[in-house]
C-alpha positions as CSV (number, residue, x, y, z in Angstrom):
1,M,0.0,-51.4,-55.4
2,A,3.7,-51.9,-55.2
3,N,5.5,-52.7,-58.4
4,Y,8.1,-55.6,-58.6
5,N,10.5,-56.5,-61.3
6,L,11.0,-60.2,-61.8
7,L,13.4,-62.1,-64.0
8,L,12.1,-65.6,-64.8
9,L,14.8,-68.1,-65.9
10,P,12.9,-71.4,-66.6
11,G,16.0,-73.3,-67.8
12,D,16.0,-76.9,-68.9
13,G,14.1,-80.1,-68.4
14,I,11.1,-79.7,-66.2
15,G,12.1,-76.0,-65.5
16,P,9.7,-74.5,-68.0
17,E,6.8,-76.8,-66.9
18,V,7.0,-75.8,-63.2
19,M,7.7,-72.2,-64.0
20,A,4.4,-72.1,-66.0
21,E,2.6,-72.7,-62.7
22,V,4.3,-69.7,-61.1
23,K,3.3,-67.6,-64.1
24,K,-0.3,-68.5,-63.5
25,L,0.0,-67.5,-59.8
26,I,1.7,-64.2,-60.7
27,A,-1.1,-63.4,-63.2
28,W,-3.7,-64.2,-60.6
29,M,-2.1,-62.1,-57.9
30,G,-1.8,-59.1,-60.3
31,A,-5.4,-59.4,-61.2
32,H,-6.5,-59.4,-57.6
33,G,-4.6,-56.4,-56.3
34,M,-1.6,-58.3,-54.8
35,G,1.1,-56.3,-56.4
36,T,2.1,-55.4,-59.9
37,F,4.7,-57.7,-61.4
38,E,6.8,-56.6,-64.4
39,I,8.3,-59.8,-65.9
40,E,11.3,-60.4,-68.1
41,E,12.4,-63.8,-69.2
42,G,15.7,-65.2,-70.3
43,L,17.6,-68.3,-71.2
44,V,20.0,-70.1,-68.8
45,G,21.8,-73.5,-68.8
46,G,21.6,-75.9,-71.6
47,S,19.0,-73.9,-73.5
48,C,21.2,-70.9,-73.4
49,Y,24.2,-72.9,-74.6
50,D,22.2,-74.2,-77.5
51,A,21.3,-70.6,-78.5
52,H,24.4,-68.7,-77.6
53,G,27.2,-71.1,-76.8
54,V,27.3,-70.0,-73.1
55,A,25.4,-71.0,-70.0
56,V,24.2,-67.4,-69.4
57,T,24.7,-64.3,-71.5
58,D,25.9,-60.9,-70.3
59,A,22.5,-59.5,-71.4
60,T,20.7,-61.8,-69.1
61,M,23.1,-61.0,-66.3
62,D,22.3,-57.3,-66.8
63,L,18.6,-58.2,-66.4
64,A,19.4,-60.2,-63.2
65,H,21.2,-57.2,-61.7
66,A,18.3,-54.9,-62.5
67,A,15.6,-57.3,-61.1
68,D,14.1,-57.1,-57.7
69,A,14.3,-60.9,-57.7
70,V,15.3,-63.8,-60.0
71,I,13.0,-66.8,-60.2
72,F,15.0,-69.8,-61.4
73,G,13.8,-73.1,-62.7
74,A,16.5,-75.8,-63.3
75,V,19.4,-76.5,-65.6
76,G,21.3,-79.4,-67.1
77,G,20.7,-82.8,-68.5
78,P,22.5,-85.6,-70.4
79,K,22.3,-83.7,-73.7
80,W,25.0,-81.3,-72.4
81,D,27.3,-83.8,-70.7
82,S,30.1,-83.4,-73.2
83,V,30.1,-79.5,-73.5
84,P,33.2,-77.7,-72.2
85,Y,33.4,-77.4,-68.4
86,D,33.3,-73.6,-68.3
87,V,30.1,-73.4,-70.4
88,R,28.3,-76.4,-68.9
89,P,24.6,-75.6,-67.9
90,E,25.5,-75.4,-64.2
91,A,28.0,-72.7,-64.9
92,G,25.1,-70.3,-65.5
93,L,23.7,-71.0,-62.1
94,L,27.1,-70.5,-60.5
95,R,27.7,-67.2,-62.3
96,L,24.4,-65.9,-61.1
97,R,25.2,-66.8,-57.6
98,K,28.7,-65.3,-57.8
99,D,28.1,-62.2,-59.8
100,L,25.0,-61.3,-57.7
101,A,27.0,-62.1,-54.5
102,L,24.3,-64.4,-53.3
103,F,26.1,-65.8,-50.3
104,A,23.2,-67.0,-48.1
105,N,21.2,-70.1,-49.3
106,L,18.1,-70.8,-47.2
107,R,16.6,-74.3,-47.5
108,P,13.5,-74.8,-45.4
109,A,12.6,-78.4,-44.6
110,V,8.9,-78.5,-43.7
111,C,6.7,-81.6,-43.5
112,Y,3.1,-80.9,-44.5
113,P,0.8,-82.9,-42.2
114,P,-0.9,-84.9,-45.0
115,L,2.5,-86.2,-46.1
116,A,3.8,-87.4,-42.7
117,D,2.9,-91.0,-43.5
118,S,4.6,-90.8,-46.9
119,S,8.1,-90.3,-45.4
120,S,10.5,-93.2,-45.1
121,L,10.9,-92.1,-41.5
122,K,8.3,-92.7,-38.8
123,R,5.4,-90.2,-38.5
124,E,6.5,-89.1,-35.1
125,V,9.9,-88.3,-36.4
126,V,8.8,-86.0,-39.2
127,E,5.3,-84.8,-38.3
128,S,5.3,-81.0,-37.8
129,L,8.9,-80.8,-38.9
130,D,10.0,-77.2,-39.6
131,I,13.8,-76.5,-39.8
132,M,15.9,-74.1,-41.9
133,I,19.2,-75.0,-43.4
134,V,21.4,-71.9,-44.0
135,R,24.1,-72.7,-46.5
136,E,27.1,-70.5,-47.3
137,L,26.9,-70.2,-51.1
138,T,29.8,-68.3,-52.6
139,G,32.9,-69.6,-50.9
140,G,34.3,-72.9,-49.9
141,V,35.3,-75.8,-52.1
142,Y,32.9,-74.9,-55.0
143,F,34.7,-71.6,-55.6
144,G,38.2,-72.0,-54.1
145,E,41.3,-71.8,-56.2
146,P,43.3,-73.6,-57.4
147,K,40.8,-75.9,-59.1
148,T,42.7,-78.2,-61.5
149,I,43.2,-81.5,-63.1
150,S,46.9,-82.2,-64.0
151,D,48.6,-85.0,-65.8
152,L,51.2,-86.7,-63.7
153,G,52.3,-89.0,-66.5
154,N,52.3,-92.8,-66.6
155,G,48.5,-92.7,-67.0
156,Q,48.0,-90.9,-63.7
157,K,46.1,-87.6,-63.1
158,R,45.6,-85.4,-60.1
159,A,42.4,-83.4,-59.4
160,V,42.5,-80.5,-56.9
161,D,39.6,-78.6,-55.4
162,T,40.5,-76.0,-52.8
163,Q,38.4,-75.3,-49.6
164,V,38.9,-71.7,-48.6
165,Y,37.1,-69.5,-46.1
166,D,37.8,-66.0,-44.8
167,T,36.6,-64.7,-41.5
168,Y,34.1,-62.2,-43.0
169,E,32.5,-65.0,-45.1
170,I,31.7,-67.0,-42.0
171,E,30.6,-64.0,-40.0
172,R,28.0,-62.8,-42.6
173,I,26.4,-66.2,-43.0
174,G,26.5,-66.6,-39.2
175,R,24.5,-63.4,-38.8
176,V,21.9,-64.6,-41.3
177,A,21.4,-67.8,-39.3
178,F,21.3,-66.0,-35.9
179,E,18.8,-63.4,-37.2
180,L,16.6,-66.1,-38.6
181,A,16.7,-68.0,-35.4
182,R,15.5,-64.9,-33.4
183,K,12.3,-65.0,-35.5
184,R,11.9,-68.8,-35.0
185,N,12.8,-70.9,-32.0
186,N,16.0,-69.1,-31.1
187,K,18.5,-71.9,-31.7
188,V,21.4,-72.3,-34.2
189,T,23.3,-75.4,-34.8
190,S,26.7,-74.8,-36.6
191,M,28.1,-77.8,-38.5
192,E,31.6,-78.2,-39.8
193,K,34.5,-80.8,-39.7
194,R,37.0,-79.1,-37.3
195,N,38.4,-82.5,-36.4
196,V,40.0,-82.9,-39.9
197,M,39.7,-79.6,-41.7
198,K,41.4,-76.3,-41.0
199,T,38.4,-74.4,-42.5
200,G,36.3,-76.2,-39.9
201,V,38.6,-75.0,-37.1
202,L,38.2,-71.4,-38.3
203,W,34.4,-71.8,-38.8
204,H,34.0,-73.0,-35.2
205,E,36.2,-70.2,-33.9
206,V,34.4,-67.4,-35.8
207,M,30.9,-68.7,-35.1
208,T,31.7,-68.9,-31.3
209,A,33.1,-65.4,-31.3
210,L,30.2,-63.9,-33.3
211,H,27.8,-65.5,-30.9
212,Q,29.5,-64.1,-27.8
213,R,29.8,-60.7,-29.4
214,E,26.4,-60.1,-31.0
215,F,23.9,-63.0,-30.3
216,K,24.2,-64.2,-26.7
217,D,20.4,-64.4,-26.6
218,V,20.4,-67.1,-29.2
219,K,21.3,-70.7,-28.2
220,L,24.3,-72.0,-30.2
221,E,25.4,-75.5,-30.4
222,H,28.2,-77.1,-32.6
223,Q,28.1,-80.4,-34.3
224,L,30.5,-82.2,-36.7
225,A,28.8,-82.4,-40.0
226,D,28.8,-86.2,-40.3
227,A,27.2,-86.5,-36.8
228,G,24.7,-83.8,-37.7
229,G,23.7,-85.7,-40.8
230,M,23.0,-88.8,-38.7
231,Q,20.9,-86.7,-36.2
232,L,18.9,-85.3,-39.1
233,V,17.7,-88.8,-39.9
234,R,17.4,-89.9,-36.3
235,W,15.5,-86.9,-34.8
236,P,15.4,-83.9,-37.1
237,K,13.0,-81.9,-34.9
238,Q,15.8,-81.3,-32.4
239,F,17.0,-78.6,-34.9
240,D,15.8,-75.1,-35.6
241,V,18.3,-73.3,-37.8
242,I,21.4,-75.2,-39.2
243,V,24.3,-73.2,-40.6
244,T,27.1,-74.7,-42.5
245,D,29.5,-74.3,-45.4
246,N,28.9,-74.7,-49.1
247,L,29.7,-78.4,-49.3
248,F,28.1,-79.6,-46.1
249,G,25.0,-77.4,-46.6
250,D,24.2,-79.2,-49.9
251,M,21.9,-81.6,-48.0
252,L,18.3,-82.6,-48.9
253,T,15.3,-83.5,-46.8
254,G,12.2,-85.1,-48.3
255,S,10.9,-85.3,-51.8
256,L,12.9,-83.1,-54.2
257,G,9.7,-81.9,-55.7
258,M,8.8,-80.3,-52.3
259,L,12.0,-78.4,-51.6
260,P,12.3,-74.6,-52.3
261,S,15.3,-72.4,-51.7
262,A,16.3,-68.8,-51.5
263,S,19.7,-67.3,-52.3
264,L,20.3,-63.9,-50.7
265,G,22.9,-61.2,-51.0
266,E,23.8,-58.4,-48.6
267,T,21.1,-55.8,-47.8
268,D,21.9,-52.4,-49.3
269,P,22.1,-49.9,-46.4
270,K,20.7,-47.1,-48.6
271,T,17.8,-48.9,-50.3
272,G,17.1,-51.7,-47.8
273,K,17.0,-54.1,-50.8
274,R,19.1,-57.1,-51.5
275,K,19.9,-59.2,-54.6
276,A,18.0,-62.5,-54.4
277,M,17.3,-65.6,-56.4
278,Y,14.7,-68.3,-55.7
279,E,14.8,-71.8,-57.0
280,P,13.5,-75.3,-56.3
281,V,16.2,-77.9,-55.3
282,H,14.9,-80.6,-57.6
283,G,17.0,-80.1,-60.7
284,S,16.0,-80.5,-64.3
285,A,14.7,-84.2,-64.0
286,P,15.2,-84.9,-67.7
287,D,13.7,-88.4,-67.3
288,I,10.2,-86.9,-66.8
289,A,10.5,-83.7,-68.7
290,G,7.6,-83.1,-71.1
291,K,5.5,-85.8,-69.5
292,A,3.4,-83.4,-67.3
293,M,4.5,-85.4,-64.2
294,A,6.7,-82.8,-62.5
295,N,5.8,-81.6,-59.0
296,P,5.4,-77.8,-59.1
297,I,5.2,-77.3,-55.3
298,A,8.9,-76.6,-54.8
299,M,8.8,-74.0,-57.6
300,I,5.6,-72.4,-56.2
301,T,7.0,-72.3,-52.7
302,S,10.2,-70.8,-54.0
303,F,8.1,-67.9,-55.4
304,G,6.4,-67.8,-52.0
305,M,9.9,-67.3,-50.4
306,A,10.4,-64.4,-52.8
307,L,7.2,-62.8,-51.6
308,R,8.4,-63.3,-48.0
309,Y,12.1,-62.3,-48.2
310,S,12.3,-59.9,-51.1
311,F,8.9,-58.1,-51.0
312,G,7.7,-58.3,-47.4
313,M,4.5,-60.0,-48.5
314,A,4.2,-62.4,-45.6
315,R,0.4,-62.7,-45.8
316,E,0.5,-63.7,-49.5
317,A,3.3,-66.2,-48.7
318,D,1.2,-67.7,-45.9
319,L,-1.7,-68.0,-48.4
320,I,0.5,-70.0,-50.7
321,D,1.6,-72.3,-47.9
322,G,-2.0,-72.7,-46.7
323,A,-3.2,-73.4,-50.2
324,I,-0.6,-76.2,-50.7
325,A,-1.5,-77.7,-47.3
326,T,-5.2,-77.8,-48.2
327,T,-4.6,-79.2,-51.6
328,L,-2.5,-82.0,-50.1
329,A,-5.1,-82.6,-47.4
330,K,-7.7,-83.2,-50.1
331,G,-5.6,-86.1,-51.5
332,L,-4.1,-84.6,-54.6
333,R,-0.6,-85.8,-55.4
334,T,1.9,-85.7,-58.2
335,A,3.6,-89.0,-59.0
336,D,6.7,-88.3,-56.8
337,I,4.5,-88.1,-53.6
338,K,1.7,-90.5,-54.5
339,S,0.2,-92.6,-51.8
340,E,-2.5,-95.2,-51.4
341,G,-5.9,-93.6,-51.9
342,A,-4.6,-90.4,-53.3
343,K,-5.5,-88.9,-56.7
344,V,-2.5,-88.5,-58.9
345,V,-2.6,-85.3,-61.0
346,S,-0.5,-83.6,-63.6
347,T,1.8,-80.7,-63.1
348,S,-0.8,-78.2,-64.4
349,E,-3.6,-79.8,-62.4
350,M,-1.6,-79.5,-59.2
351,G,-0.8,-75.9,-59.9
352,S,-4.4,-75.0,-60.7
353,A,-5.7,-76.8,-57.6
354,I,-3.3,-74.8,-55.4
355,L,-4.3,-71.6,-57.1
356,A,-8.0,-72.4,-56.5
357,E,-7.3,-73.0,-52.8
358,M,-5.4,-69.8,-52.6
359,A,-8.3,-67.9,-54.1
360,A,-10.7,-69.5,-51.6
361,L,-8.4,-68.6,-48.7
362,A,-8.0,-65.0,-49.9
363,A,-11.7,-64.6,-50.1
């Protein structure tokens, strides 16, 4: 069996609760011959600030660099609202992304058939939805300099965030999108705001040139980001792969408890490996932390993305997806996705039910 080194960073709020369900899955896979997983754990976010005065330590960063993949829970909460900006919980997440050079954020938006009627959109709009949002993660307004708040006097202040993109940053995220599309439905939609932003003009120019140079076999269309957002609500199934910058790519589809993500770095030409971190989109949800109400599906499917994109374990990733679909089809729901006639279960009960279905499918 292959051996994989994982760094688990549960974080704050519901992070440890949903990470516990991934631990159960990892233990089961190891016991059933689906790889050997060597696990390290570390603090990140508010929990790390409480212990060490920073959002992530250098020692934990060393573990992250050495790991085959980082599995990340969630950070933040009202408890840390007043801590200094550079050590706020989210700074740990941003450092991981930046120091590991995780430039490509993959956010799949999939509608499981049993949940089609739970959407605020009509069934025919979301049923069988399967799109991939590819978000550039280490450039743009989140990381651009200068980033300041200055005092203008007379009670006035000025805040500045800088949106910056270089050609190579757009090209490399574009390649990820085009290569993903070749394995899906062969269509990429590039979204930007070239009508009002110079970075949008460059984004459009670079994506067009990259398409003509390397990916003529893939269909490329361009949309302004605001129009694209409207189309995502009106008829999302028109999309296959959407690629966009750090700010505009920070979009959500469906229940937060259902949304996984992957953050990927460049592939090492010598080893064929790439730095990667996998995390649910839902955040720390401090209002339900400790109440056994959190939906673990996004955390479990984030681990499934690690199996697929870091370890080449597509069969095992498919087993996880199939187990989740079967569990939902049997009417089990956590509170965030409850519906009439469904059985509302706890975080642990949902995780155990998915694991039981995976065992059945594997057999």
